[in-house]
C-alpha positions as CSV (number, residue, x, y, z in Angstrom):
1,X,15.2,9.2,3.7
2,X,15.7,12.4,1.6
3,X,16.3,15.8,3.8
4,X,14.1,17.3,1.6
5,X,10.1,15.9,1.6
6,X,6.9,17.0,0.8
7,X,4.3,17.1,3.3
8,X,0.1,16.1,2.5
9,X,-1.5,17.2,5.6
10,X,-4.9,19.4,4.9
11,X,-5.4,18.1,2.3
12,X,-7.5,15.8,2.6
13,X,-9.8,13.6,-0.2
14,X,-8.8,12.7,-3.8
15,X,-7.6,16.9,-4.4
16,X,-4.3,15.5,-2.6
17,X,-3.9,13.0,-6.2
18,X,-2.9,15.5,-8.4
19,X,-0.7,17.9,-5.4
20,X,1.2,14.6,-5.0
21,X,1.7,13.5,-8.7
22,X,3.6,17.3,-9.4
23,X,5.5,16.1,-6.6
24,X,6.8,13.6,-8.0
25,X,7.2,15.3,-11.5
26,X,9.2,17.7,-9.6
27,X,11.1,14.8,-8.4
28,X,10.2,14.8,-4.9
29,X,10.8,11.4,-3.5
30,X,10.1,11.6,0.1
31,X,5.8,12.3,1.0
32,X,5.1,12.4,4.2
33,X,1.4,11.8,4.9
34,X,-1.0,10.5,8.1
35,X,-4.6,8.2,9.1
36,X,-5.0,11.4,11.0
37,X,-5.1,13.6,7.8
38,X,-7.6,11.0,5.5
39,X,-5.7,11.4,2.0
40,X,-3.9,8.0,2.4
41,X,-5.9,6.4,-0.8
42,X,-5.1,9.7,-2.9
43,X,-1.6,9.3,-1.6
44,X,-1.4,5.5,-2.9
45,X,-3.1,6.7,-5.9
46,X,-0.6,9.3,-6.6
47,X,1.9,7.1,-6.6
48,X,0.7,4.1,-9.0
49,X,-0.8,6.8,-11.6
50,X,3.2,7.8,-11.6
51,X,4.3,4.7,-11.7
52,X,7.9,5.0,-9.9
53,X,9.8,1.9,-8.6
54,X,8.2,1.6,-5.1
55,X,12.5,1.0,-3.2
56,X,12.5,4.5,-5.5
57,X,10.0,6.8,-2.7
58,X,10.6,7.2,1.0
59,X,6.7,6.9,2.4
60,X,5.9,7.5,6.0
61,X,2.7,7.2,7.6
62,X,1.8,7.4,10.4
63,X,-0.4,6.0,13.7
64,X,-3.3,8.4,15.1
65,X,-3.2,8.8,19.3
66,X,-6.1,7.3,19.5
67,X,-5.4,3.8,18.4
68,X,-2.3,3.2,20.7
69,X,-3.3,-0.1,21.8
70,X,-1.6,-3.0,20.1
71,X,-4.5,-4.3,18.4
72,X,-5.6,-1.2,17.5
73,X,-2.4,-0.6,15.7
74,X,-2.0,-3.4,13.8
75,X,-5.7,-2.3,12.0
76,X,-4.6,1.5,11.6
77,X,-1.5,-0.1,10.3
78,X,-2.8,-2.6,7.7
79,X,-5.9,-0.1,7.2
80,X,-2.6,2.0,6.2
81,X,-1.0,-0.2,3.9
82,X,-4.8,-1.4,2.0
83,X,-5.4,2.3,1.2
84,X,-1.4,3.6,0.2
85,X,-1.2,0.7,-2.3
86,X,1.8,-0.7,-0.9
87,X,3.3,-4.3,1.1
88,X,5.2,-2.1,3.8
89,X,5.9,1.4,4.6
90,X,9.9,3.0,5.3
91,X,8.5,4.8,8.1
92,X,5.6,4.8,10.3
93,X,5.5,6.1,13.3
94,X,3.1,7.3,16.5
95,X,1.9,10.8,15.4
96,X,1.0,12.3,19.1
97,X,1.3,10.5,22.2
98,X,-0.7,9.9,24.3
99,X,-1.5,10.4,27.7
100,X,-2.5,6.8,28.8
101,X,-0.4,5.0,26.6
102,X,1.4,2.3,27.5
103,X,4.9,3.3,25.3
104,X,6.8,-0.3,26.3
105,X,3.6,-1.7,24.7
106,X,3.6,0.8,21.7
107,X,7.2,0.7,20.9
108,X,7.0,-3.5,21.5
109,X,3.6,-3.2,18.7
110,X,6.6,-1.2,16.3
111,X,9.5,-3.2,16.5
112,X,6.6,-6.3,15.4
113,X,6.3,-4.8,12.5
114,X,9.7,-4.2,11.4
115,X,10.0,-7.4,12.3
116,X,7.5,-8.7,10.1
117,X,8.7,-6.2,7.0
118,X,5.3,-4.4,6.9
119,X,7.5,-1.6,7.8
120,X,10.9,-0.2,7.2
121,X,11.8,2.2,10.1
122,X,9.8,3.4,13.7
123,X,10.1,6.6,14.8
124,X,7.8,8.9,17.2
125,X,6.5,12.7,15.8
126,X,5.9,15.2,19.1
127,X,7.4,13.1,22.6
128,X,8.7,15.9,24.7
129,X,12.3,15.1,25.5
130,X,11.4,13.0,28.2
131,X,9.1,10.7,26.4
132,X,12.1,10.3,24.3
133,X,14.9,9.7,26.7
134,X,11.9,7.2,28.0
135,X,12.0,5.5,24.4
136,X,15.9,5.4,23.5
137,X,17.3,5.1,26.7
138,X,15.2,3.0,29.0
139,X,12.7,0.9,26.4
140,X,16.3,1.0,23.6
141,X,13.5,0.9,21.3
142,X,15.4,1.6,17.5
143,X,13.7,5.2,16.5
144,X,14.8,5.7,13.3
145,X,13.6,9.8,13.5
146,X,11.7,12.2,15.7
147,X,9.4,14.5,13.7
148,X,8.3,17.9,16.0
149,X,7.4,21.6,14.7
150,X,10.7,23.3,13.3
151,X,10.7,26.7,11.8
152,X,12.8,30.2,12.5
153,X,10.9,31.1,15.5
154,X,11.1,27.8,17.7
155,X,13.7,26.7,19.7
156,X,14.4,23.0,18.9
157,X,18.3,23.3,20.4
158,X,17.6,21.4,23.4
159,X,15.8,18.4,21.4
160,X,18.6,18.7,18.7
161,X,21.6,18.2,21.4
162,X,19.9,15.2,22.0
163,X,19.1,14.0,18.6
164,X,22.1,14.3,16.6
165,X,24.3,12.7,20.3
166,X,22.2,9.2,19.0
167,X,22.9,10.2,15.2
168,X,18.4,10.3,15.2
169,X,17.1,12.8,12.7
170,X,14.3,15.7,13.7
171,X,12.3,16.3,10.9
172,X,10.8,19.3,10.7
173,X,6.9,19.7,10.0
174,X,5.3,23.3,9.7
175,X,8.9,24.7,8.4
176,X,7.5,27.5,7.1
177,X,5.8,28.4,10.4
178,X,2.5,28.0,8.6
179,X,2.5,30.3,6.1
180,X,4.1,32.9,8.6
181,X,7.7,33.1,7.3
182,X,7.4,34.0,4.3
183,X,5.8,36.9,5.5
184,X,9.1,37.8,7.5
185,X,10.7,41.1,7.1
186,X,13.9,39.3,8.4
187,X,13.5,36.3,5.9
188,X,12.7,38.8,3.4
189,X,14.9,40.4,3.6
190,X,17.9,38.0,4.2
191,X,16.3,36.7,1.1
192,X,16.6,39.9,-1.3
193,X,20.3,39.8,-0.5
194,X,20.0,36.1,-1.7
195,X,17.7,37.0,-4.9
196,X,15.7,34.3,-3.1
197,X,12.0,34.1,-1.0
198,X,11.7,34.4,2.4
199,X,10.4,31.0,2.3
200,X,12.9,29.5,0.9
201,X,15.4,31.1,3.9
202,X,14.0,29.5,6.1
203,X,13.8,25.9,4.2
204,X,17.3,26.6,3.6
205,X,18.4,27.9,7.2
206,X,16.8,24.4,9.0
207,X,18.0,22.1,6.2
208,X,22.1,23.2,6.4
209,X,21.5,22.2,10.7
210,X,23.6,19.1,10.8
211,X,20.5,15.9,11.2
212,X,17.5,18.1,10.3
213,X,15.2,17.8,7.7
214,X,12.0,19.0,6.6
215,X,8.7,18.4,4.8
216,X,7.1,21.5,3.6
217,X,3.6,21.2,2.4
218,X,2.5,22.9,-1.3
219,X,-0.1,22.5,-3.1
220,X,0.8,24.2,-6.4
221,X,3.4,23.0,-8.4
222,X,5.7,26.9,-8.3
223,X,5.1,26.5,-4.9
224,X,6.5,22.8,-4.6
225,X,9.7,24.4,-7.2
226,X,10.1,27.1,-4.5
227,X,10.8,24.9,-2.0
228,X,12.9,22.2,-3.7
229,X,14.9,25.5,-4.7
230,X,15.4,26.5,-1.4
231,X,18.1,23.7,-1.9
232,X,20.3,26.1,-3.4
233,X,20.6,29.3,-1.1
234,X,23.4,29.5,0.7
235,X,23.4,31.7,3.5
236,X,26.1,33.6,5.7
237,X,27.3,33.6,8.8
238,X,25.2,37.9,8.8
239,X,21.9,35.7,7.8
240,X,22.7,33.4,10.2
241,X,23.0,36.3,13.1
242,X,19.9,37.7,11.6
243,X,18.0,34.8,12.5
244,X,19.3,33.6,15.0
245,X,17.5,37.3,16.9
246,X,14.0,36.2,15.7
247,X,11.9,35.6,18.6
248,X,11.9,31.5,19.3
249,X,8.8,30.8,21.7
250,X,6.3,31.0,18.6
251,X,5.6,27.1,18.7
252,X,1.9,27.6,16.4
253,X,0.9,23.7,16.5
254,X,-0.8,23.6,20.0
255,X,-3.3,20.9,19.5
256,X,-5.5,20.3,23.7
257,X,-4.1,16.5,24.0
258,X,0.0,18.1,23.6
259,X,2.5,16.8,25.9
260,X,4.2,19.1,28.1
261,X,7.4,20.5,26.1
262,X,9.7,21.7,28.7
263,X,9.5,18.4,30.4
């Protein structure tokens, strides 16, 4: 899984296709979508139009929290594969946990998809630490990664320590704090010293961390290229101290069905 991927949240409908085609043309090879994004068909059309070999692309999609019964999960995966126009996805994830889900049944179903070859790896998103421990330590599910909100204004040290101990990567969504990183004066000051942008500094900070990947979204081609160029930004200890001093309690993705993050 390439550490810098391309997110497609809030890109519904056919307008997503040219955006993803641009990303592929620039060199992105990790595309992240989901049943809930309502753009799997457009993502699939972009992949087909670009004409790349399927094995050269890492493709992720997700099942919505309302579809976590086994039969519903089967229907959801079949629908996603059909819309994407592929025989398998590289990573299939639980998008959000459900309060009434049977975690054992959910993970058994995901492992069934692994065995039949329709998915290459399974993962979860937005699990709190207690849920992760239940899935990995108690049930023993082969979780390949955990996707969760992570950016310079939100501490994920407890989650990272656990995942690193298991050798499981964390995939950061909303890595630019939904655009707020670009306007932060501390990040802007660091960026000025490096001839970069504040958004690039935020991404560089994430990507230099052991076991962290990121999936920023960008609709404009120049923003897509700018995010790729963040791979060339090298921070120093002074930069890291300044970022460490930023507020670390700011969570911006807080739907009513989110779990208790402190559990």
